C-alpha positions as CSV (number, residue, x, y, z in Angstrom):
1,M,81.0,136.3,99.4
2,I,82.3,134.0,102.2
3,R,86.0,133.8,102.8
4,V,87.3,131.2,105.3
5,P,90.6,129.5,106.3
6,S,91.6,125.9,105.9
7,P,94.4,124.9,108.4
8,A,97.3,122.5,107.7
9,K,98.4,119.6,110.0
10,L,101.4,117.8,111.1
11,N,101.6,114.1,111.8
12,L,103.6,114.1,115.1
13,F,104.4,110.5,114.4
14,L,103.1,107.9,111.9
15,H,103.2,104.2,112.5
16,I,101.9,101.4,110.2
17,T,100.5,98.7,112.5
18,G,99.3,96.1,110.0
19,R,97.4,95.5,106.7
20,R,93.7,95.0,106.5
21,D,91.7,92.6,104.5
22,D,90.6,95.3,102.2
23,G,94.2,96.0,101.2
24,Y,94.5,99.2,103.2
25,H,97.1,99.6,106.0
26,S,96.2,100.2,109.7
27,L,97.8,103.3,111.1
28,E,98.4,105.1,114.3
29,S,99.2,108.9,114.3
30,I,98.6,112.2,116.0
31,F,97.1,115.0,114.0
32,Q,98.3,118.4,115.2
33,L,96.6,121.4,113.5
34,I,98.8,124.3,112.7
35,D,98.3,127.9,111.8
36,L,99.3,127.6,108.1
37,Y,96.3,128.3,106.1
38,D,94.8,128.1,102.6
39,W,91.9,130.5,102.1
40,L,88.7,129.7,100.3
41,T,86.3,132.2,99.0
42,F,82.8,131.3,98.0
43,D,81.0,133.5,95.5
44,L,77.3,132.9,94.5
45,R,76.6,132.6,90.7
46,L,73.5,133.3,88.7
47,D,73.6,129.9,87.1
48,D,73.8,126.5,88.8
49,Q,77.5,125.7,87.9
50,I,80.5,125.0,90.2
51,E,83.8,126.7,89.1
52,I,87.1,126.3,90.9
53,Q,89.7,129.0,90.5
54,G,93.3,129.1,91.7
55,L,94.3,125.4,91.1
56,Q,94.7,125.3,87.3
57,T,97.1,122.4,87.7
58,V,94.5,120.0,89.0
59,A,91.8,118.7,86.7
60,L,88.3,119.8,87.9
61,T,87.1,116.2,88.2
62,Q,90.3,115.4,90.4
63,N,89.9,118.4,92.6
64,L,89.0,117.5,96.1
65,I,87.1,120.8,96.5
66,Y,84.9,119.9,93.5
67,K,84.6,116.5,94.6
68,A,83.2,117.6,98.0
69,T,80.6,119.8,96.4
70,Q,79.3,116.8,94.4
71,L,79.1,114.6,97.4
72,L,77.1,117.2,99.3
73,K,74.9,118.2,96.4
74,P,72.2,115.5,96.8
75,Y,71.6,116.8,100.4
76,A,71.1,120.4,99.4
77,Q,67.9,122.0,100.3
78,A,68.9,125.5,98.9
79,Y,71.3,124.7,96.1
80,C,73.1,127.5,94.2
81,G,75.9,127.7,91.8
82,L,79.3,128.9,93.1
83,T,82.7,130.1,92.1
84,I,85.2,128.8,94.7
85,S,88.5,130.5,94.7
86,I,91.5,129.2,96.6
87,E,94.5,131.2,97.9
88,K,97.0,128.3,98.2
89,N,99.6,128.7,100.9
90,I,99.8,125.1,102.1
91,P,102.3,123.4,99.6
92,M,100.9,120.5,97.6
93,G,102.4,117.0,98.0
94,A,103.8,118.0,101.4
95,G,102.1,115.8,103.9
96,L,100.5,118.9,105.5
97,G,96.9,117.8,104.5
98,G,96.1,120.9,102.4
99,G,93.8,119.2,99.9
100,S,92.0,117.3,102.6
101,S,91.6,120.4,104.7
102,D,90.2,122.4,101.6
103,A,87.7,119.6,101.1
104,A,86.6,119.6,104.7
105,T,86.2,123.4,104.6
106,T,84.0,123.1,101.6
107,L,81.8,120.5,103.3
108,L,81.4,122.7,106.4
109,V,80.6,125.8,104.5
110,L,78.3,124.3,102.0
111,N,76.4,122.3,104.6
112,Q,75.2,125.6,105.9
113,L,75.0,127.6,102.7
114,W,73.0,124.8,100.9
115,Q,71.1,124.0,104.1
116,C,71.9,120.4,104.0
117,R,71.5,120.0,107.8
118,L,74.0,117.3,108.2
119,N,75.8,116.8,111.5
120,L,79.6,116.6,111.9
121,E,79.6,112.8,112.0
122,Q,77.8,112.7,108.7
123,L,79.9,115.3,107.2
124,A,83.0,113.3,108.3
125,A,81.7,110.1,106.8
126,L,81.2,111.8,103.5
127,G,84.7,113.3,103.8
128,L,86.2,109.8,104.4
129,Q,85.2,109.1,100.7
130,L,87.7,111.8,99.7
131,G,90.5,110.9,102.0
132,A,91.4,109.5,105.3
133,D,92.6,112.9,106.6
134,V,89.3,114.7,105.8
135,P,87.5,113.7,109.0
136,V,89.9,115.3,111.3
137,F,89.6,118.6,109.5
138,V,85.7,118.3,109.5
139,H,85.9,118.0,113.4
140,G,88.6,120.6,113.6
141,R,90.4,119.2,116.6
142,N,93.7,117.5,117.4
143,A,93.4,113.9,117.5
144,W,95.0,110.5,118.1
145,A,94.2,108.6,114.9
146,E,93.7,104.9,114.3
147,G,92.3,102.6,111.4
148,I,93.2,104.3,108.1
149,G,93.3,107.6,110.0
150,E,89.5,108.0,110.4
151,R,89.0,106.6,113.9
152,L,89.7,109.7,116.0
153,T,90.1,110.2,119.8
154,F,90.3,114.0,120.4
155,I,93.2,115.1,122.6
156,D,94.7,118.1,124.2
157,L,98.2,119.0,123.2
158,D,100.6,121.5,124.5
159,Q,101.2,124.8,122.7
160,K,104.2,124.4,120.4
161,Q,106.0,126.2,117.6
162,Y,107.6,124.3,114.6
163,I,109.9,125.0,111.9
164,I,108.8,123.2,108.7
165,L,110.9,122.6,105.5
166,K,109.5,121.8,102.2
167,P,112.0,120.1,100.0
168,A,111.6,120.8,96.2
169,C,110.2,117.3,95.4
170,F,106.8,115.7,95.0
171,I,106.7,112.3,96.8
172,S,104.6,109.5,95.4
173,T,102.6,107.9,98.3
174,Q,102.0,104.9,96.2
175,L,105.7,104.5,95.6
176,L,106.5,104.5,99.3
177,F,103.8,102.0,100.1
178,S,105.1,99.6,97.5
179,Q,108.6,99.4,99.0
180,K,109.3,96.0,100.4
181,T,111.5,97.5,103.2
182,L,108.6,99.5,104.6
183,T,107.8,98.6,108.2
184,R,104.3,97.5,108.4
185,N,104.0,95.8,111.8
186,T,104.8,98.4,114.4
187,K,103.5,97.5,117.8
188,T,100.2,99.4,118.7
189,S,100.5,102.0,121.3
190,T,98.4,104.5,123.2
191,F,98.4,108.3,123.7
192,C,99.5,107.9,127.3
193,A,102.5,106.0,126.2
194,Y,103.4,108.6,123.7
195,Q,103.1,111.4,126.3
196,L,105.8,109.6,128.3
197,K,108.4,109.5,125.5
198,P,107.4,111.4,122.4
199,S,110.9,111.2,120.9
200,A,110.5,107.4,120.6
201,Y,107.7,107.8,118.0
202,G,108.8,108.2,114.5
203,N,107.5,107.8,111.0
204,N,107.8,104.5,109.2
205,F,107.9,106.2,105.9
206,E,111.0,108.4,106.9
207,P,113.8,106.1,106.0
208,I,112.4,105.2,102.6
209,A,111.6,108.8,101.8
210,R,115.1,109.8,102.7
211,K,116.6,107.1,100.4
212,L,114.4,107.7,97.5
213,Y,114.4,111.5,97.6
214,P,117.7,113.1,98.3
215,E,116.0,116.5,98.9
216,V,114.1,115.1,101.9
217,D,117.4,113.6,103.3
218,E,119.1,116.9,102.9
219,A,116.3,118.7,104.8
220,M,116.4,116.1,107.5
221,Q,120.1,116.4,108.0
222,Y,119.9,120.2,108.1
223,L,117.1,120.1,110.9
224,N,118.8,117.4,112.8
225,Q,121.5,119.9,113.7
226,F,119.0,121.7,115.9
227,G,116.6,119.1,117.2
228,L,114.8,115.9,116.3
229,A,113.6,116.2,112.8
230,K,110.5,114.2,111.7
231,L,108.6,113.5,108.5
232,T,105.0,114.5,108.4
233,G,102.6,112.1,106.5
234,T,104.3,110.5,103.7
235,G,106.3,113.8,103.0
236,A,107.8,115.8,101.6
237,C,107.7,118.2,104.5
238,V,109.9,117.7,107.5
239,F,109.8,119.6,110.8
240,I,111.3,120.2,114.2
241,E,109.7,121.4,117.5
242,V,111.2,124.8,118.4
243,S,113.1,125.1,121.8
244,P,114.1,128.3,123.6
245,E,117.7,128.0,122.7
246,M,117.1,128.0,118.9
247,D,118.0,130.9,116.8
248,C,114.8,130.4,114.6
249,N,115.4,133.2,112.3
250,A,118.8,132.0,111.3
251,I,117.5,128.4,110.9
252,V,114.8,129.6,108.6
253,K,117.1,132.0,106.7
254,N,119.8,129.4,106.0
255,A,117.5,126.5,105.2
256,P,118.3,124.5,102.0
257,C,114.7,124.9,100.8
258,T,111.4,126.7,101.5
259,A,110.9,127.1,105.3
260,Y,107.9,128.0,107.5
261,M,107.6,129.0,111.1
262,V,104.2,127.9,112.5
263,K,102.3,127.6,115.7
264,S,100.1,124.8,116.9
265,L,96.4,125.3,117.2
266,D,94.1,124.0,119.9
267,Q,91.2,123.8,117.3
268,S,90.4,124.9,113.7
269,P,89.1,128.4,113.4
270,L,86.2,126.8,111.4
271,I,84.8,125.4,114.6
272,Q,83.5,129.0,115.2
273,F,82.1,129.4,111.7
274,K,78.5,130.3,111.5
275,L,76.9,131.6,108.3
276,A,75.0,134.8,108.8
277,R,71.4,134.6,108.0
278,T,69.2,137.5,107.0
């Protein structure tokens, strides 16, 4: 049995800088890994089947963990059947990257277990087929992201704590992208410029998410009493950076929805993962 963590992420900002010829949007963002984890357990089976437990609400063929196994299967030199169980702590539809992180963890573990012998760049390229957030979790490092989120420049970020609120709604990313009022031409920037004034960098999806989803607006209004609230990804989670004067326990206790206290990570714990061989 192998049991490993899958970390969540925050988008410290998210700008849409244009639309590409292939219909996708060009983005700029910072991925900050945090210590909120799903846990994945991999158990060997006597047959050659792949079973996923713990996500009954997601059809098997739509499950990113299962899709990751199928992408990696052709490279397996020592294929075996598996029951993969997930302890789901990262909320779904939250903008925290839980599904992408779980897919990346599956690629990293099975690359060793199945002796696929792929390097990180090859695994990240496979992961990109599952979602634009998967490569950053494969590499397991904080990053300045460009393109559709797959062009990564790894960066060092100061240690921070954050309070995250998860409003009781599930945001449709497709709906947000379809809004005519969505800003799609934010001027491109650099990490150096961000470091000079982080507060000037927001999320282009925030005003639309607040308008379409009252629960998000309520969470933003609540956190803005204590600091600069931001939306992560396309939501629904919103967050603030913790400052010394905050009464964090009271903020969490009185929050209008589910609240989390998290710490930033320098790197994913999976960077240290090595499968024991006998």
